[in-house]
C-alpha positions, 0 to 999 in steps of 0.5 A: 833490617828495618821494616822500611828497607825490607819492603823496599827490597821486596818491591825492587824484586818485582818485575814491572811490566814493560808497558807500565814502566813509563807510567811508573816513572811518571808516577814517581816524578809526580809523587816527589812533587806531591810529597814535597808539599803534603806532609800528611801524605808523607806521614801516611806513607811512612806509617805504612812503610811504602815508598813512592815507587811502591804506590805507583806500582800498586795503582798500575797493578790495581791493588791500592784502593785506600783513602790515603791512596785516593787522596794521593792520586789526583787524576785519572789522566796522570796514570793511564794511556793518554799522551804526555801533554794531557798528563802534564796538564793534569799534574799541573792542576788543569784536571777537574774531578766531575763525578756526575752520574745518572742511572736508569734501567740498571745502567749508570752513565758516569762523567768522571773527569775533565782536562781544561784546555781551550785548545783541547778540552778532554772529558772522560766518561764511561758506562757501568752495569752493577758496578762493572764497566761496560763496553763504551762502544754500546753508546754508539750502536745506534749511529749505525742502525742495527734494525728498524727500531734503532734511531741513529739520532737518539744519542746526542752530544752537544756543547752550549754557551752560558746562554744555551746557544749550541756551539759548532764544535767538532766532537771527537771520541777516543776509547781508552781502556774501559772509558771514553774521552770526548775531545773538542777545541774552541778553535772551531768557533773561529772558522775563517778567522784568526785568534787574536786574543783569548778573550775571543773565546768563552770563559765557560761552556756546558757539555750536554750528554743526551743519551736515550739508548745504550746498546738495546736498552732504552732509557734516559741518561741526561747530564750537563757538565759545566767547564770553567776555562778561565784558569786555562785561558789565563795560562795560555800564551799566543805568540804572533810570529808573522813570517813568510817563506816564499818558495821559488817552486810556486808556493809560500808558507805563513808561520802565523802563531806559536801557542802554549797551552796546558796540554800542548804547544802548537804551531799555526801556519798557512800554506798558499799555492799558486796555479803554477805549482799545481800545473805541474800535477803536484799535490799539496806541499808537505813540509818538514820543520824543526823547532830548536832551543838555544843549545841547538837541541830539537824541541819539536819536529813536524814531518808532513810526509807522515811515513817513517820509512821515507821521512826523517820523522816527527818529534814530540808531535801529538799526531792524532790531533793536528788539524786543517781548514781552508780550501785547495791551495789555501790551507791553514794547519795547527800542528800540536806538540807536547808542551815545550819545556823550553819556551824562550830563545826558540828557532824554527828551521824549515828543512825540506818539502815533499810532494806527490807528482804525476808522471807524464804518462802511466808506466807499466812493467810486466814481470815473471817471478820465476825468471826474476829469481835467476835473472833480475830485470832492469827498467828505466822509469822516467829517467830512473833505473830500477832493478826487479829481483825475486827471492824465496823466504824459507824462514818462518821468523820475521825478516830483520831489515838494516834499519832494525825493523822486523817484517814479513813473518812466515814463509813466502817469496819477496819481490824487490824493486831496487830503485836508483832515484837520485836526490830529487825522488824518494819513492815510486808508488807501484800497483800490482796486478796478476795475469788476469788483471786482478789487483793484488794487495800485499805487505810492503816495506821501503828501505832508504839508502844514500850514496856519497853523492847524496843520491837516494837508493830506494829498495822496495820489498813486496812480501807474498806469503805462501797463503797467496798463490804465486802468479806466473805473471805480474804487472806493476804500474805507476803514474805517481812518485814522491819527490823531495827538495831541501830548504834552508830557512830559519826564523826566531820564534819571537813576537812580531808586531808587523802583520803579514802582507795580505795573501791573494786568495786566488782559487787553485785548480788541479787542472786548467782548460789548457789540459782539455781539447779546445772543442770541449772548452769552446762548447762550455764557454758558449753555454755559459755565454747563453745564460748572461750574454752581456758578461764575459764567459771565459773558463779557466780551472778544471776538476776531474770527477769520474765521468765529468769535467767541472770547468770554472770561470776565469773571473772566480765568480763561482760560475761553472759548467759541467761537461759529460766526458763521453759526449763532450756536451755541457749538461749543467751550467751555472752562472753567478750574477751579483744581486744588484745587477739583476732585473728589477722584476726578479728582485721584486719577486724575491723581496715580496716572497721574503715579506710574505714569510715574515723573517725576524731579521732582514735577509740579504742575498749578495748574488744569484745563480742562474742554473740550467740543465736538461730538466731545470731552468731557474734562479737560485738565491741563498744565504746561511739563513734562507733560500729561494728558487724561481722558475725562469720561464714562468717567473714563479717561486718554486720554493722558499725557506727560512731556517731558524736556530735553537732559541728562535723556534715557533713554540706552538708548531714545536709542541704539535710536532713533539706530540705527533712524533711521540705517537708515531714513534711509540713514545720516543722523544723528538730529537731535532736540531733545526726548524725551517719555514718552507713555502712551495706551490703545495705547502706553507709549513714548518719542517722540524729536522735533525741534520737536514733529515725531516721529522715532522711538518706542521702548517704555518697558518693552521698549526696542523700536522701534515707529515711525520717520518723516521727516514732512517728506516727507509730501505728504498734501494733508490733504483726503480727496477730494484724497488719493483723487485723488492716491493713486488708483493704488497705486505698488507691488505687494506684491513691489515694496513688499517689495523696497523696504522689506523689508530695512529693516523686518527691520533696524529691527524684526526682522520678515521680510515674507515670507509677509505679505499686503498691503492698500493704502488710499490711501498706506498699505501694511499687511502682515498675517500671522496671529498676527504683528505688523502692519507699516504703511508710508506713502508720498508721491507719489514713492514714498518710505516716509516712515513705518514703524510696527509694530503689536502683534498683542495688547497695546500698544506698550511 
């Protein structure tokens, strides 16, 4: 027997673990492709006497590390627990070895590999100590502070274009074994717009990792990873479908695009609802459709109900990455599938729609489990017959259901609701409470059966293990059920040159004023009328939020009245008015304010909001870049701001802020993302912030630092009574407080606290001196001063 055959026999005797089987098969296929074109690898394998299957087994079990093997294995994504779309993209050459790393404090941050796909860029990275992998979750410890020294904004991940502009991409993370994968899609650059051509997307981006803390270790792990997407974009196909399904039930579906990229194929569609659909107390329509090839085989399927016990199921869907954007009633969805093997002669079949629907009124059923075991109880719920039964489960082994699932391990008892639901209802959502009214959470399963007439029989099983006390009485209640309707509609997935007809983007509300008492609506309309008497004041849409009703104007202007449910009185009224219709004096105040703030580019307000409540009466003006608030009674500006993007920051103020923050934070860098010029009666300053959390204020005219803070250390309970209890005893005497922050105050603000008097109110320490500026410091319960603010003796902060 030859050496080759002997090795093959020994390899065949090895039992491959089940979880490695699929990976091994994929590796064999990849090996065949590689071996067909790489004679050098073929020769090396022949010399070693190892088969392709042996290579795959070796890498799966972690026993191969030779240079020949490293040359053979092209991509981490090919052999690890990622979806088949990423594996296929890697196999077809869209994986790039990055291998960039930085080491500090004995810890190495390493970016290893990336998959290039404009619709799913995937970057693999990890951390190591002494060559051994660390838990990548340590990178995210500071996002939820464990203590007052943890900065939740210390680690930053951002994407920029070639000019350094930050791109507004949603960055998602997934852990795979001892690594982390960062996912992003350039789709995010097109919010509210349709992608018409791949030229709408950048050819190159840079992923910046700005890591400053790993676990409890501070350091600097900064890396920039360039991603070239030209090859991926060239391999991406956009097929305009432009077909609309119109349902007689009151919604429509626009099938817009079919996309084929390196790691996924994707169907883009938009669902548009009417108020008639919502009026029936329905949720968003959940669709099921199939994509079939010319032989009629299913290539892909999407089931919107996303419940394997109720729906027919998905096929080839990449479940974690389907996305949506829009507003209630007008949502656009991108459904990602594994790359289609067939891309020609495809047909899309829309087969059914599901939705949740509220019952006319809540239904409650009282049960006694002991009696149900002998005498089942039959109840009618909104025209559907339901039989409640109970039985004891004495076996510890899981129960095997008719559909093959194993459920309910251990001993206990089972409550069954045998539901004859007809052909239009597939499930009822029950809530369970014990005899004391406490809600009970127990495992449940649904079995669907169908009779010859197509009526659904739904057997819902609730398992009460022996660890849960068997109650004497139970109350089952419901106000919602899941309904289904069949659809028979098909379209060929071929390019269309005809655009879709425009959609009327009329707002859709969960309720209308017809659902409220007339008196409530009349008071709300009167309140709206009082703000602008010469405009119609009809209300239409209603939203239910806890203890309040939100009533929206019929003209879809955005005008709103918020009503307290208990008193039925309007508590907040906002009336939207086009800017061109405002009083000339009011507009002049706005334009004079903008002129005083000297914006780099013209700022235009399209509308204004008249805002009135018990505490406020004002005009609000806002755009993406700026905002102004004007008091109605005095006509004076309460606040004005202009927000600047990176690349347009005021450098002198930025430098002053960075220096002050480093002193305040004991040498931590200032990690800010926004800079705002702000003007109020008390200040004219630059505010440096991150995600709207302020860090430093610097005077516009004087370039003086007026405040520094680390708001993530703020532990104020937000309730005055709780705050009085928490800070009942001052933490510091005057001498102790000066010793704690005196040197810091002098370094940041140039102010010596010697000779100052100190007063304490809860957690605020105020230092005053005649004819001198006031210093105020705020502490948390651990005694950390998380904010310092300088208050001028006269004039404003400027």
